[in-house]
C-alpha positions as CSV (number, residue, x, y, z in Angstrom):
1,M,-8.6,-13.1,20.2
2,T,-8.5,-11.1,17.0
3,I,-7.7,-7.5,16.8
4,D,-11.3,-6.5,16.2
5,Q,-12.3,-8.3,19.4
6,A,-9.5,-6.4,21.3
7,L,-10.2,-2.9,20.2
8,W,-12.8,-0.3,19.5
9,Q,-12.6,3.2,18.0
10,D,-15.2,6.0,17.8
11,A,-14.5,9.4,16.5
12,D,-16.6,11.0,19.1
13,R,-15.2,9.3,22.2
14,V,-11.6,9.5,23.7
15,G,-10.7,12.0,21.0
16,G,-11.1,9.3,18.4
17,A,-8.2,7.2,19.7
18,V,-8.2,3.4,19.3
19,C,-8.9,1.9,22.7
20,F,-9.1,-1.5,24.3
21,R,-12.5,-3.0,24.0
22,D,-14.9,-2.1,26.9
23,T,-12.5,0.5,28.1
24,R,-11.5,4.0,27.5
25,I,-7.9,3.0,27.6
26,P,-6.0,4.1,24.3
27,V,-3.8,1.5,22.7
28,S,-1.1,4.3,22.8
29,T,-0.9,3.9,26.6
30,L,0.4,0.2,26.1
31,F,3.2,1.5,23.9
32,D,4.1,4.1,26.4
33,Y,4.5,1.5,29.0
34,L,6.4,-0.8,26.7
35,E,8.8,2.0,25.9
36,A,9.3,2.5,29.5
37,R,9.8,-1.3,29.9
38,D,7.0,-1.5,32.5
39,I,4.5,-4.0,31.1
40,A,3.8,-5.1,34.8
41,G,2.9,-1.6,35.6
42,F,0.5,-1.5,32.6
43,F,-1.5,-4.5,34.0
44,E,-1.3,-3.2,37.5
45,N,-2.8,0.2,36.4
46,Y,-5.2,-1.0,33.8
47,P,-6.5,-4.4,35.0
48,D,-9.5,-4.1,32.6
49,V,-7.2,-4.8,29.7
50,S,-6.5,-8.8,29.5
51,S,-3.4,-10.2,28.4
52,E,-5.1,-11.7,25.5
53,M,-5.9,-8.0,24.3
54,V,-2.4,-7.0,24.6
55,E,-1.3,-10.1,22.7
56,A,-3.7,-9.3,19.9
57,V,-2.3,-5.9,19.7
58,L,1.3,-7.0,19.8
59,E,0.8,-9.8,17.3
60,T,-0.9,-7.3,14.8
61,A,1.9,-4.8,15.3
62,K,4.5,-7.4,14.7
63,N,2.9,-8.6,11.7
64,R,2.4,-5.0,10.2
65,L,6.0,-4.2,11.0
66,K,7.1,-7.3,9.0
67,S,5.1,-6.3,6.1
68,V,6.3,-2.8,6.1
69,S,10.0,-3.9,6.5
70,Q,9.5,-6.3,3.6
71,N,8.0,-3.5,1.5
72,L,10.9,-1.3,2.4
73,V,13.5,-3.8,1.5
74,E,11.8,-4.5,-1.9
75,S,11.5,-0.8,-2.5
76,L,15.2,-0.3,-1.7
77,R,16.3,-3.2,-3.8
78,K,14.5,-1.8,-6.7
79,S,16.0,1.6,-6.1
80,I,19.5,0.2,-6.1
81,E,18.8,-1.9,-9.3
82,A,17.5,1.3,-11.1
83,D,20.6,3.2,-9.9
84,R,22.8,0.5,-11.2
85,D,21.1,0.5,-14.5
86,R,21.5,4.3,-14.9
87,L,25.1,4.0,-14.1
88,D,25.7,1.2,-16.5
89,R,24.0,3.2,-19.3
90,K,26.2,6.4,-18.4
91,E,29.2,4.0,-18.7
92,K,28.4,2.9,-22.0
């Protein structure tokens, strides 16, 4: 299942929150349950959300976090190199 198949969003419904497809259950609810380490409780309280939907959300979140962290590392590396270059020029 793709993320587009798992989710929907309408600015005029559920306050514009991203929700699981064919439900009014915001994705943020899943993350609340994950934070509480209660994924079983999530599935118990929201049986209309399939494990495939949850897997699509988590896989997308994982991939986006990897991308963000790679960009952050690259940005920090460039910043460190620039700082080193400035220090080298000052020493000369």
